[in-house]
KOLBATOR-74690 format. One record per atom (N, C-alpha, C): residue number from 1; residue in one letter; atom name; x, y, z. Coordinates in steps of 0.05 Angstrom, whole numbers, padded with zeros to 5 digits, m for minus. Layout:
N
> NUM / a / CA / X / Y / Z
...
This chain:
157
> 1 / x / N / 00097 / m00069 / m00590
> 1 / x / CA / 00078 / m00055 / m00573
> 1 / x / C / 00081 / m00065 / m00545
> 2 / x / N / 00083 / m00047 / m00526
> 2 / x / CA / 00086 / m00053 / m00498
> 2 / x / C / 00059 / m00060 / m00486
> 3 / x / N / 00059 / m00076 / m00465
> 3 / x / CA / 00035 / m00084 / m00451
> 3 / x / C / 00035 / m00072 / m00423
> 4 / x / N / 00025 / m00047 / m00420
> 4 / x / CA / 00025 / m00033 / m00395
> 4 / x / C / m00001 / m00038 / m00380
> 5 / x / N / 00001 / m00036 / m00353
> 5 / x / CA / m00022 / m00039 / m00336
> 5 / x / C / m00035 / m00012 / m00333
> 6 / x / N / m00061 / m00011 / m00337
> 6 / x / CA / m00076 / 00013 / m00332
> 6 / x / C / m00082 / 00016 / m00303
> 7 / x / N / m00076 / 00039 / m00291
> 7 / x / CA / m00080 / 00044 / m00262
> 7 / x / C / m00109 / 00040 / m00254
> 8 / x / N / m00128 / 00043 / m00272
> 8 / x / CA / m00156 / 00039 / m00265
> 8 / x / C / m00162 / 00009 / m00260
> 9 / x / N / m00144 / m00008 / m00268
> 9 / x / CA / m00148 / m00037 / m00264
> 9 / x / C / m00135 / m00048 / m00238
> 10 / x / N / m00122 / m00030 / m00223
> 10 / x / CA / m00111 / m00038 / m00197
> 10 / x / C / m00129 / m00025 / m00175
> 11 / x / N / m00141 / m00043 / m00159
> 11 / x / CA / m00161 / m00034 / m00140
> 11 / x / C / m00152 / m00039 / m00111
> 12 / x / N / m00162 / m00023 / m00094
> 12 / x / CA / m00157 / m00025 / m00065
> 12 / x / C / m00184 / m00033 / m00053
> 13 / x / N / m00183 / m00056 / m00039
> 13 / x / CA / m00207 / m00066 / m00025
> 13 / x / C / m00205 / m00063 / 00005
> 14 / x / N / m00227 / m00056 / 00017
> 14 / x / CA / m00227 / m00052 / 00046
> 14 / x / C / m00248 / m00069 / 00059
> 15 / x / N / m00243 / m00077 / 00084
> 15 / x / CA / m00263 / m00093 / 00099
> 15 / x / C / m00261 / m00122 / 00092
> 16 / x / N / m00274 / m00138 / 00108
> 16 / x / CA / m00274 / m00167 / 00104
> 16 / x / C / m00285 / m00175 / 00077
> 17 / x / N / m00304 / m00159 / 00066
> 17 / x / CA / m00317 / m00166 / 00041
> 17 / x / C / m00302 / m00154 / 00017
> 18 / x / N / m00279 / m00142 / 00021
> 18 / x / CA / m00261 / m00131 / 00000
> 18 / x / C / m00275 / m00112 / m00018
> 19 / x / N / m00293 / m00095 / m00007
> 19 / x / CA / m00306 / m00075 / m00024
> 19 / x / C / m00285 / m00055 / m00034
> 20 / x / N / m00286 / m00048 / m00059
> 20 / x / CA / m00267 / m00029 / m00071
> 20 / x / C / m00272 / m00001 / m00059
> 21 / x / N / m00251 / 00014 / m00058
> 21 / x / CA / m00253 / 00042 / m00051
> 21 / x / C / m00270 / 00056 / m00073
> 22 / x / N / m00292 / 00067 / m00065
> 22 / x / CA / m00311 / 00078 / m00084
> 22 / x / C / m00302 / 00104 / m00097
> 23 / x / N / m00307 / 00107 / m00122
> 23 / x / CA / m00301 / 00132 / m00137
> 23 / x / C / m00273 / 00141 / m00132
> 24 / x / N / m00255 / 00121 / m00131
> 24 / x / CA / m00226 / 00127 / m00126
> 24 / x / C / m00214 / 00141 / m00151
> 25 / x / N / m00199 / 00161 / m00146
> 25 / x / CA / m00185 / 00175 / m00167
> 25 / x / C / m00156 / 00165 / m00169
> 26 / x / N / m00145 / 00155 / m00147
> 26 / x / CA / m00118 / 00143 / m00147
> 26 / x / C / m00113 / 00130 / m00120
> 27 / x / N / m00093 / 00113 / m00120
> 27 / x / CA / m00082 / 00103 / m00095
> 27 / x / C / m00052 / 00097 / m00099
> 28 / x / N / m00037 / 00099 / m00077
> 28 / x / CA / m00009 / 00095 / m00078
> 28 / x / C / m00001 / 00076 / m00056
> 29 / x / N / 00014 / 00056 / m00063
> 29 / x / CA / 00024 / 00037 / m00043
> 29 / x / C / 00054 / 00040 / m00041
> 30 / x / N / 00064 / 00043 / m00016
> 30 / x / CA / 00093 / 00047 / m00012
> 30 / x / C / 00103 / 00024 / 00005
> 31 / x / N / 00123 / 00009 / m00005
> 31 / x / CA / 00135 / m00013 / 00010
> 31 / x / C / 00161 / m00002 / 00022
> 32 / x / N / 00162 / m00001 / 00049
> 32 / x / CA / 00184 / 00011 / 00063
> 32 / x / C / 00202 / m00011 / 00076
> 33 / x / N / 00227 / m00006 / 00077
> 33 / x / CA / 00246 / m00023 / 00091
> 33 / x / C / 00262 / m00007 / 00111
> 34 / x / N / 00264 / m00017 / 00135
> 34 / x / CA / 00281 / m00005 / 00155
> 34 / x / C / 00307 / m00020 / 00155
> 35 / x / N / 00329 / m00005 / 00157
> 35 / x / CA / 00355 / m00017 / 00156
> 35 / x / C / 00372 / m00009 / 00179
> 36 / x / N / 00393 / m00024 / 00184
> 36 / x / CA / 00413 / m00017 / 00204
> 36 / x / C / 00440 / m00018 / 00190
> 37 / x / N / 00455 / 00004 / 00194
> 37 / x / CA / 00482 / 00005 / 00182
> 37 / x / C / 00502 / m00007 / 00201
> 38 / x / N / 00522 / m00020 / 00190
> 38 / x / CA / 00543 / m00031 / 00206
> 38 / x / C / 00570 / m00022 / 00194
> 39 / x / N / 00586 / m00010 / 00210
> 39 / x / CA / 00614 / m00003 / 00202
> 39 / x / C / 00631 / m00026 / 00211
> 40 / x / N / 00644 / m00038 / 00191
> 40 / x / CA / 00660 / m00062 / 00197
> 40 / x / C / 00690 / m00056 / 00190
> 41 / x / N / 00707 / m00063 / 00208
> 41 / x / CA / 00736 / m00060 / 00203
> 41 / x / C / 00744 / m00078 / 00181
> 42 / x / N / 00760 / m00068 / 00161
> 42 / x / CA / 00769 / m00086 / 00140
> 42 / x / C / 00790 / m00105 / 00150
> 43 / x / N / 00792 / m00127 / 00136
> 43 / x / CA / 00813 / m00147 / 00144
> 43 / x / C / 00840 / m00134 / 00142
> 44 / x / N / 00859 / m00144 / 00156
> 44 / x / CA / 00886 / m00132 / 00158
> 44 / x / C / 00900 / m00127 / 00132
> 45 / x / N / 00895 / m00144 / 00112
> 45 / x / CA / 00908 / m00141 / 00086
> 45 / x / C / 00896 / m00120 / 00068
> 46 / x / N / 00873 / m00108 / 00076
> 46 / x / CA / 00860 / m00088 / 00060
> 46 / x / C / 00865 / m00060 / 00071
> 47 / x / N / 00861 / m00040 / 00054
> 47 / x / CA / 00865 / m00012 / 00063
> 47 / x / C / 00842 / m00003 / 00080
> 48 / x / N / 00846 / 00018 / 00095
> 48 / x / CA / 00825 / 00029 / 00112
> 48 / x / C / 00803 / 00043 / 00097
> 49 / x / N / 00808 / 00049 / 00071
> 49 / x / CA / 00787 / 00062 / 00055
> 49 / x / C / 00763 / 00044 / 00052
> 50 / x / N / 00767 / 00018 / 00054
> 50 / x / CA / 00745 / m00001 / 00052
> 50 / x / C / 00726 / 00002 / 00076
> 51 / x / N / 00736 / 00012 / 00098
> 51 / x / CA / 00718 / 00014 / 00121
> 51 / x / C / 00699 / 00038 / 00118
> 52 / x / N / 00703 / 00054 / 00098
> 52 / x / CA / 00684 / 00076 / 00093
> 52 / x / C / 00658 / 00066 / 00081
> 53 / x / N / 00658 / 00042 / 00071
> 53 / x / CA / 00634 / 00030 / 00060
> 53 / x / C / 00620 / 00014 / 00081
> 54 / x / N / 00595 / 00022 / 00087
> 54 / x / CA / 00580 / 00009 / 00108
> 54 / x / C / 00562 / m00013 / 00097
> 55 / x / N / 00559 / m00034 / 00113
> 55 / x / CA / 00541 / m00055 / 00106
> 55 / x / C / 00513 / m00048 / 00117
> 56 / x / N / 00493 / m00058 / 00104
> 56 / x / CA / 00465 / m00054 / 00113
> 56 / x / C / 00451 / m00080 / 00117
> 57 / x / N / 00435 / m00081 / 00137
> 57 / x / CA / 00418 / m00104 / 00142
> 57 / x / C / 00389 / m00095 / 00146
> 58 / x / N / 00370 / m00111 / 00136
> 58 / x / CA / 00342 / m00105 / 00139
> 58 / x / C / 00333 / m00112 / 00167
> 59 / x / N / 00321 / m00093 / 00181
> 59 / x / CA / 00311 / m00097 / 00209
> 59 / x / C / 00281 / m00096 / 00211
> 60 / x / N / 00268 / m00087 / 00190
> 60 / x / CA / 00239 / m00085 / 00191
> 60 / x / C / 00227 / m00077 / 00164
> 61 / x / N / 00202 / m00084 / 00160
> 61 / x / CA / 00188 / m00077 / 00136
> 61 / x / C / 00161 / m00065 / 00143
> 62 / x / N / 00151 / m00047 / 00126
> 62 / x / CA / 00124 / m00036 / 00131
> 62 / x / C / 00112 / m00028 / 00104
> 63 / x / N / 00086 / m00025 / 00103
> 63 / x / CA / 00072 / m00017 / 00079
> 63 / x / C / 00054 / 00007 / 00087
> 64 / x / N / 00054 / 00027 / 00071
> 64 / x / CA / 00036 / 00050 / 00075
> 64 / x / C / 00020 / 00053 / 00049
> 65 / x / N / m00005 / 00060 / 00052
> 65 / x / CA / m00023 / 00064 / 00028
> 65 / x / C / m00037 / 00091 / 00031
> 66 / x / N / m00039 / 00105 / 00010
> 66 / x / CA / m00055 / 00129 / 00009
> 66 / x / C / m00075 / 00127 / m00014
> 67 / x / N / m00099 / 00137 / m00011
> 67 / x / CA / m00119 / 00136 / m00032
> 67 / x / C / m00135 / 00161 / m00032
> 68 / x / N / m00144 / 00168 / m00055
> 68 / x / CA / m00161 / 00192 / m00059
> 68 / x / C / m00186 / 00184 / m00074
> 69 / x / N / m00207 / 00198 / m00069
> 69 / x / CA / m00232 / 00192 / m00083
> 69 / x / C / m00252 / 00215 / m00081
> 70 / x / N / m00273 / 00212 / m00096
> 70 / x / CA / m00295 / 00232 / m00097
> 70 / x / C / m00316 / 00224 / m00077
> 71 / x / N / m00327 / 00244 / m00062
> 71 / x / CA / m00350 / 00239 / m00044
> 71 / x / C / m00374 / 00233 / m00061
> 72 / x / N / m00392 / 00217 / m00051
> 72 / x / CA / m00416 / 00210 / m00066
> 72 / x / C / m00440 / 00208 / m00047
> 73 / x / N / m00464 / 00207 / m00058
> 73 / x / CA / m00488 / 00206 / m00042
> 73 / x / C / m00496 / 00178 / m00035
> 74 / x / N / m00522 / 00174 / m00031
> 74 / x / CA / m00533 / 00148 / m00023
> 74 / x / C / m00533 / 00128 / m00046
> 75 / x / N / m00535 / 00103 / m00038
> 75 / x / CA / m00539 / 00083 / m00058
> 75 / x / C / m00514 / 00069 / m00068
> 76 / x / N / m00491 / 00078 / m00060
> 76 / x / CA / m00466 / 00066 / m00069
> 76 / x / C / m00461 / 00040 / m00052
> 77 / x / N / m00451 / 00020 / m00065
> 77 / x / CA / m00445 / m00006 / m00051
> 77 / x / C / m00416 / m00009 / m00044
> 78 / x / N / m00399 / 00009 / m00053
> 78 / x / CA / m00370 / 00007 / m00047
> 78 / x / C / m00363 / 00023 / m00022
> 79 / x / N / m00338 / 00022 / m00015
> 79 / x / CA / m00327 / 00034 / 00010
> 79 / x / C / m00320 / 00063 / 00004
> 80 / x / N / m00335 / 00082 / 00017
> 80 / x / CA / m00330 / 00110 / 00012
> 80 / x / C / m00323 / 00125 / 00038
> 81 / x / N / m00326 / 00151 / 00037
> 81 / x / CA / m00318 / 00168 / 00060
> 81 / x / C / m00334 / 00161 / 00085
> 82 / x / N / m00359 / 00155 / 00082
> 82 / x / CA / m00376 / 00149 / 00105
> 82 / x / C / m00365 / 00124 / 00120
> 83 / x / N / m00358 / 00103 / 00105
> 83 / x / CA / m00348 / 00079 / 00117
> 83 / x / C / m00320 / 00083 / 00129
> 84 / x / N / m00304 / 00099 / 00115
> 84 / x / CA / m00277 / 00106 / 00125
> 84 / x / C / m00279 / 00122 / 00151
> 85 / x / N / m00298 / 00140 / 00153
> 85 / x / CA / m00301 / 00156 / 00177
> 85 / x / C / m00310 / 00138 / 00200
> 86 / x / N / m00328 / 00119 / 00195
> 86 / x / CA / m00337 / 00100 / 00215
> 86 / x / C / m00313 / 00083 / 00225
> 87 / x / N / m00296 / 00074 / 00206
> 87 / x / CA / m00273 / 00058 / 00214
> 87 / x / C / m00253 / 00074 / 00230
> 88 / x / N / m00249 / 00099 / 00222
> 88 / x / CA / m00232 / 00117 / 00237
> 88 / x / C / m00242 / 00121 / 00265
> 89 / x / N / m00268 / 00126 / 00267
> 89 / x / CA / m00281 / 00130 / 00293
> 89 / x / C / m00277 / 00106 / 00311
> 90 / x / N / m00279 / 00082 / 00300
> 90 / x / CA / m00276 / 00057 / 00315
> 90 / x / C / m00248 / 00054 / 00326
> 91 / x / N / m00228 / 00064 / 00311
> 91 / x / CA / m00200 / 00063 / 00320
> 91 / x / C / m00187 / 00036 / 00320
> 92 / x / N / m00197 / 00018 / 00304
> 92 / x / CA / m00184 / m00008 / 00302
> 92 / x / C / m00174 / m00013 / 00273
> 93 / x / N / m00158 / m00033 / 00270
> 93 / x / CA / m00148 / m00038 / 00243
> 93 / x / C / m00170 / m00051 / 00226
> 94 / x / N / m00167 / m00048 / 00200
> 94 / x / CA / m00186 / m00060 / 00181
> 94 / x / C / m00171 / m00076 / 00160
> 95 / x / N / m00184 / m00097 / 00150
> 95 / x / CA / m00171 / m00113 / 00129
> 95 / x / C / m00169 / m00097 / 00103
> 96 / x / N / m00146 / m00099 / 00090
> 96 / x / CA / m00142 / m00085 / 00065
> 96 / x / C / m00130 / m00105 / 00045
> 97 / x / N / m00139 / m00103 / 00020
> 97 / x / CA / m00128 / m00119 / m00002
> 97 / x / C / m00122 / m00101 / m00025
> 98 / x / N / m00102 / m00108 / m00041
> 98 / x / CA / m00097 / m00095 / m00066
> 98 / x / C / m00097 / m00117 / m00088
> 99 / x / N / m00113 / m00112 / m00109
> 99 / x / CA / m00116 / m00133 / m00129
> 99 / x / C / m00122 / m00120 / m00156
> 100 / x / N / m00119 / m00137 / m00177
> 100 / x / CA / m00125 / m00128 / m00204
> 100 / x / C / m00155 / m00133 / m00209
> 101 / x / N / m00167 / m00114 / m00223
> 101 / x / CA / m00196 / m00116 / m00230
> 101 / x / C / m00203 / m00144 / m00240
> 102 / x / N / m00224 / m00155 / m00229
> 102 / x / CA / m00233 / m00182 / m00237
> 102 / x / C / m00218 / m00204 / m00223
> 103 / x / N / m00200 / m00197 / m00205
> 103 / x / CA / m00183 / m00218 / m00192
> 103 / x / C / m00182 / m00213 / m00162
> 104 / x / N / m00205 / m00206 / m00150
> 104 / x / CA / m00205 / m00199 / m00121
> 104 / x / C / m00199 / m00223 / m00103
> 105 / x / N / m00202 / m00247 / m00114
> 105 / x / CA / m00197 / m00271 / m00098
> 105 / x / C / m00167 / m00278 / m00097
> 106 / x / N / m00151 / m00264 / m00113
> 106 / x / CA / m00122 / m00269 / m00113
> 106 / x / C / m00107 / m00242 / m00110
> 107 / x / N / m00109 / m00229 / m00087
> 107 / x / CA / m00096 / m00203 / m00083
> 107 / x / C / m00066 / m00206 / m00083
> 108 / x / N / m00053 / m00185 / m00091
> 108 / x / CA / m00024 / m00185 / m00090
> 108 / x / C / m00014 / m00173 / m00064
> 109 / x / N / m00032 / m00162 / m00048
> 109 / x / CA / m00025 / m00151 / m00021
> 109 / x / C / m00050 / m00154 / m00004
> 110 / x / N / m00046 / m00164 / 00021
> 110 / x / CA / m00068 / m00165 / 00040
> 110 / x / C / m00057 / m00165 / 00068
> 111 / x / N / m00072 / m00152 / 00086
> 111 / x / CA / m00065 / m00150 / 00114
> 111 / x / C / m00083 / m00130 / 00128
> 112 / x / N / m00078 / m00127 / 00154
> 112 / x / CA / m00093 / m00107 / 00170
> 112 / x / C / m00078 / m00081 / 00170
> 113 / x / N / m00094 / m00059 / 00168
> 113 / x / CA / m00083 / m00032 / 00166
> 113 / x / C / m00098 / m00014 / 00185
> 114 / x / N / m00084 / 00007 / 00195
> 114 / x / CA / m00096 / 00027 / 00212
> 114 / x / C / m00098 / 00053 / 00196
> 115 / x / N / m00121 / 00066 / 00198
> 115 / x / CA / m00124 / 00092 / 00186
> 115 / x / C / m00108 / 00113 / 00202
> 116 / x / N / m00088 / 00124 / 00189
> 116 / x / CA / m00071 / 00144 / 00203
> 116 / x / C / m00080 / 00172 / 00198
> 117 / x / N / m00094 / 00176 / 00176
> 117 / x / CA / m00106 / 00203 / 00171
> 117 / x / C / m00129 / 00200 / 00151
> 118 / x / N / m00148 / 00217 / 00154
> 118 / x / CA / m00171 / 00218 / 00136
> 118 / x / C / m00178 / 00247 / 00132
> 119 / x / N / m00178 / 00256 / 00107
> 119 / x / CA / m00181 / 00284 / 00101
> 119 / x / C / m00204 / 00288 / 00081
> 120 / x / N / m00220 / 00308 / 00086
> 120 / x / CA / m00242 / 00315 / 00068
> 120 / x / C / m00237 / 00343 / 00057
> 121 / x / N / m00241 / 00346 / 00031
> 121 / x / CA / m00238 / 00372 / 00019
> 121 / x / C / m00264 / 00379 / 00004
> 122 / x / N / m00275 / 00402 / 00011
> 122 / x / CA / m00301 / 00410 / m00001
> 122 / x / C / m00299 / 00439 / m00011
> 123 / x / N / m00286 / 00443 / m00034
> 123 / x / CA / m00284 / 00470 / m00046
> 123 / x / C / m00311 / 00478 / m00058
> 124 / x / N / m00317 / 00504 / m00057
> 124 / x / CA / m00341 / 00515 / m00068
> 124 / x / C / m00342 / 00510 / m00098
> 125 / x / N / m00365 / 00503 / m00108
> 125 / x / CA / m00370 / 00499 / m00137
> 125 / x / C / m00352 / 00477 / m00149
> 126 / x / N / m00344 / 00457 / m00134
> 126 / x / CA / m00327 / 00436 / m00144
> 126 / x / C / m00334 / 00410 / m00130
> 127 / x / N / m00324 / 00388 / m00139
> 127 / x / CA / m00329 / 00362 / m00127
> 127 / x / C / m00316 / 00360 / m00099
> 128 / x / N / m00331 / 00349 / m00081
> 128 / x / CA / m00320 / 00343 / m00054
> 128 / x / C / m00303 / 00318 / m00057
> 129 / x / N / m00280 / 00318 / m00045
> 129 / x / CA / m00261 / 00295 / m00046
> 129 / x / C / m00253 / 00286 / m00019
> 130 / x / N / m00240 / 00263 / m00017
> 130 / x / CA / m00229 / 00254 / 00008
> 130 / x / C / m00202 / 00240 / 00002
> 131 / x / N / m00186 / 00239 / 00022
> 131 / x / CA / m00161 / 00224 / 00021
> 131 / x / C / m00157 / 00209 / 00047
> 132 / x / N / m00146 / 00185 / 00045
> 132 / x / CA / m00141 / 00169 / 00069
> 132 / x / C / m00112 / 00158 / 00067
> 133 / x / N / m00100 / 00156 / 00091
> 133 / x / CA / m00073 / 00144 / 00093
> 133 / x / C / m00075 / 00121 / 00112
> 134 / x / N / m00063 / 00099 / 00105
> 134 / x / CA / m00064 / 00074 / 00121
> 134 / x / C / m00036 / 00064 / 00125
> 135 / x / N / m00031 / 00051 / 00148
> 135 / x / CA / m00006 / 00038 / 00153
> 135 / x / C / m00011 / 00010 / 00164
> 136 / x / N / 00006 / m00009 / 00156
> 136 / x / CA / 00001 / m00037 / 00164
> 136 / x / C / 00001 / m00040 / 00194
> 137 / x / N / m00015 / m00059 / 00203
> 137 / x / CA / m00017 / m00067 / 00231
> 137 / x / C / m00009 / m00097 / 00232
> 138 / x / N / 00016 / m00102 / 00233
> 138 / x / CA / 00026 / m00130 / 00233
> 138 / x / C / 00034 / m00139 / 00205
> 139 / x / N / 00034 / m00165 / 00202
> 139 / x / CA / 00044 / m00179 / 00178
> 139 / x / C / 00027 / m00172 / 00154
> 140 / x / N / 00040 / m00167 / 00131
> 140 / x / CA / 00026 / m00162 / 00105
> 140 / x / C / 00034 / m00185 / 00086
> 141 / x / N / 00014 / m00198 / 00076
> 141 / x / CA / 00019 / m00220 / 00056
> 141 / x / C / 00023 / m00207 / 00029
> 142 / x / N / 00046 / m00212 / 00017
> 142 / x / CA / 00052 / m00202 / m00010
> 142 / x / C / 00054 / m00226 / m00028
> 143 / x / N / 00038 / m00225 / m00049
> 143 / x / CA / 00036 / m00248 / m00067
> 143 / x / C / 00038 / m00238 / m00096
> 144 / x / N / 00063 / m00235 / m00106
> 144 / x / CA / 00067 / m00224 / m00132
> 144 / x / C / 00055 / m00240 / m00154
> 145 / x / N / 00047 / m00266 / m00149
> 145 / x / CA / 00034 / m00282 / m00170
> 145 / x / C / 00005 / m00272 / m00174
> 146 / x / N / m00005 / m00254 / m00157
> 146 / x / CA / m00031 / m00242 / m00161
> 146 / x / C / m00031 / m00220 / m00182
> 147 / x / N / m00007 / m00214 / m00193
> 147 / x / CA / m00004 / m00193 / m00213
> 147 / x / C / m00002 / m00205 / m00241
> 148 / x / N / m00010 / m00191 / m00261
> 148 / x / CA / m00007 / m00200 / m00289
> 148 / x / C / 00022 / m00206 / m00295
> 149 / x / N / 00026 / m00225 / m00313
> 149 / x / CA / 00053 / m00231 / m00322
> 149 / x / C / 00065 / m00255 / m00309
> 150 / x / N / 00050 / m00268 / m00291
> 150 / x / CA / 00061 / m00293 / m00278
> 150 / x / C / 00079 / m00287 / m00255
> 151 / x / N / 00091 / m00309 / m00245
> 151 / x / CA / 00108 / m00306 / m00221
> 151 / x / C / 00134 / m00291 / m00227
> 152 / x / N / 00143 / m00276 / m00208
> 152 / x / CA / 00168 / m00261 / m00210
> 152 / x / C / 00191 / m00280 / m00202
> 153 / x / N / 00213 / m00277 / m00215
> 153 / x / CA / 00237 / m00292 / m00207
> 153 / x / C / 00258 / m00273 / m00198
> 154 / x / N / 00269 / m00278 / m00174
> 154 / x / CA / 00291 / m00262 / m00164
> 154 / x / C / 00316 / m00277 / m00172
> 155 / x / N / 00333 / m00262 / m00185
> 155 / x / CA / 00357 / m00275 / m00195
> 155 / x / C / 00381 / m00264 / m00179
> 156 / x / N / 00399 / m00281 / m00173
> 156 / x / CA / 00424 / m00272 / m00159
> 156 / x / C / 00441 / m00258 / m00180
> 157 / x / N / 00449 / m00235 / m00173
> 157 / x / CA / 00466 / m00219 / m00192
> 157 / x / C / 00495 / m00222 / m00185
């Protein structure tokens, strides 16, 4: 039997107090790498067909996060559309963490993020929803030991 992680157990926390995104239906984290290609002349003893293969080097990294949730009324203690709208209005970055349920003190991702878009959807006779997109603002701490299964090992292949 496989031991899979339930998506409901991976939470996105916002603000200094790491409040979870309220009534979240999903979130997606994308780890991006910017690269630079280099065309290198092969050594004299090799054929020119080797020059068709380009080398790549990492020149930058970024993280983008999108989340969706249901709008809710008063009395909620978690981070919802109202708080996201206030943060958007302020126009500054906010602390973001990603962690497993019950393990908010050991997030696997943390850093400051800027709200790049905030969308509200209010169809007639249906639940009102929201979606938010965030992009990192500076360094993002990635700590894979905050995930189930223990530390990851990178092996040289």
